[in-house]
N, C-alpha and C positions, 0 to 999 in steps of 0.2 A: 504494500500500500504506500500511500504518500503521507509523510509525517508533517507536522507543523502546519496544519490547515485550519482556518477558521471561516465561519460563514455568518453573515448578519441575520440569516433566517427570516427575511422579510421585514426586518426593522431597520430604522435609520442608524447609521454608524454614529457612535457617540464619542466624545472626547475621552471619557473614562475607559471605554473599550480600547481606544488607540493607545492610551498611556499604558494599559495592561499589556498590550502586544509589544510596545516599545521596551518594556522591561526585559524582554527575551531576545529582541533583535532590532537592528537598525534598518533592515531591508524587508520590503514587502512587495509581492507581485499580485496584482489584482487581475482576476480572470473575468472576461466579459463574453457573453454569448453574442451571436451575430445580429442582434436586434439594434439598429441604429438609434431608435427612440429611447430604448432602455439605457444605452450607453450614455447618451447626452443627459439623461435625467440623473444618472448616478455619478458622473464625473464631477458634479458640483461638490460632492462630499469629499473628494480626494484632497482638496485644499487643506482639510483638517489634518491629513496625514503629513503633508508638506510642512504645515505649521509646527508640527511636533518634531520636525527635523528628521523624518524618515526618508529613506531612499525608495522612491516609488517607481515600479515598472508595471507595464500592462501587457497582457496577452489577450488577443482576440481569438476566440474559438471559432471553429468552422460553423457556417450557417446551419441553424437547426439544432445545434448542440448546446447544452448548458454544462457546467463543470462536472456534474454527476454523470450525465449520459456519456460525455466524452471520455471520462476516466474509465467507465465500464467497458468501453470499446478497445481500450489500450492496456498493454501490460505496463508495469511500473517504469521500466526502462524507456519504452516508447513515449510514455506520457511525459516523463521528465525531459526527454530529448526535445519534444515539441515545445515545452516551456522554454528551454534554453535557446532554441533556434528562433523563437518568435517573440520573445519578450522585448518590449521597447520602452525606453524612458518615457515617463508619463507626460512631461512637458512637450516632448517631441510628438508623442502620440496625439495629444490634445490639439496641438497646433495644426498638424496635418489633417486631423479629422474635421475640424471646423473650417479649415482653409478651403476645402473643396466646395463649401457652400457660399463662400464670400468672394470668389474669384472675380465676378462681374458686378458686384454690389459694393460700392465704396462705403456706404453706411454700415453694412454688416461687417465689412473689413475693419472699420474703425472700432466697432463693438468687440470684434475678436481681439484686437490689439489691447483694448482696455481689459478684457477678460484675462488675457495672458499676463498683463501687468499685475493684476490682482493676485494671480496664482504665484508669480515669482516673488512678489513683495512679502508674502507670508513665510518664505523660507528663511530660517534664522541664520544660516551660514552665509556670510558675505561672499566668500569665494565661489560657492555653488551658485549664488545669485548672479555673480558676474559671468560665469560660464553660460548660464541660461540666457542672460541678456544678449551675449554675443551670438548664441545659436538662434534665438528668436529673431534677432536683427537680420540674420541671413535668410531664414525661412520666410519671414514676412516682408523682406525688402524695406526695412525701416531702420533709420540711423540709430546707432547705439545710444548716442547722447539724448535722443528724444525718449527712448525707453527708460534711461536712467532718470531723466527729469520726471517722467510720469510715475516711476516707482517712488521717487522722493516725495512727490505730492501725495501718493497713496499712503506712505508712512505717516505723513503729517496729518492726513485725514483720519487715519486709524487712531493715532495718539490723541487727537482732539476728541473723538468719540469716546475713547476710554476715559479721558479726564472728565468729560461731561457726565458719564455714567457714575463715576466716583463721587462727583459733586452732588448727584441726585440720590445717593445712597445715605440713609440716615446713619449718623455716627453716634457712638456712645461716649459721653463725656468721660475723659480720663482724669484721674486724680492728679492735681498739679504737683510737679516735682519740686523739691526744695531748691534745687539750683540746676540749671541746664546750660552748659557752655556750648552746645551744638549750634552752629550757625544756621539760620533759616535757609532752606533750599531756594535758590533763585527761581523766580517764576518763569516757566517756559524752558527750563534747562533740558528737559527731555527731548526738545526739538533740535538742540544744537547739532547733533551728528547729521541730521537731514539737511539743515541749513548749510552746514559746511560742505556737504556733497554738492548742493546747488552752486555754492561759491566756487568750488573747484571747476565745475563745468563752465562757469562764466569766465574764470581766469584762463582756462586752457583753450576754450572754443568760442569765447564771446564775440570775436570779430568775424567768425566764419558765417557764410551765408546758410541760413536754415531752410528757407523756402522763398517763394515769390508771391506777392499779393497783386491781384489783377483788378483794375478799376473798370468802370463802365465802358471806357473807350478802348479797353483791351491792353492798356499800358501796364507793364509789370514792374513792381517795385520790389527790390531785394529786401528781405527781412533777415537781420542778423540773429544769431543765437541769443544775444543779450536782449534784443528787442522782443523776441518771441517769449523769452522767460518772463520778462517784466510784464508783458501783456497778459500772460497766463495767470500770474500771481494776482494782478489787479482784477481780472475777471472773476477769480475765485475768492476775492476779498481776503487775500492772505498777506501777511507781513512777517518779517523776521522778528523773533523775540530777543535776538542779541545783535542790535544794530552796530 
């Protein structure tokens, strides 16, 4: 048989279940049957695995088979060989799966890029994030610096939502200490790493041309990286906490 197998048994994958799996391994391979609708519905939960820092791969089973029926048709060696030969990194799998539907639709393509940014942004390891940014840039034909900027914005959005949630959580008054020499934490300090990332992009690529803006007469105006970033921050009403 095949060891180290778990199934959600019709229920949604939970953070607690993921943490339990992560106690035993950093690696997980998700088996999908050939139903495209089922795949698209279930891949949304994979971000939780990435957020936990797990290495996620995907295997697409032959059409008409689920993991149980396929395993019954194979002996152990053949089944494991199929897994080894067909498993694909999840980010690459997700990109190629959704890319087929967006080839001729710029709106859906933009939504795909945003979706991939959200998935990459939850990965805790910065080196792995960097590798995925480079790969997605090549697969989606999008400049790396644009993906990095969008990831930095996603970081800040997530941190803001987290802080808002904490502010809305009732707190229990603590007994005042006799004396506390701990300096108060600077407001917005958790945003500094993301703001530094944006500054690095501005310093390294600020003068480079990002895109062109076309007016009603068809005249194109070059837009630099620094202009693009400033406009994006203003549109989202974002400002640096550490000016």
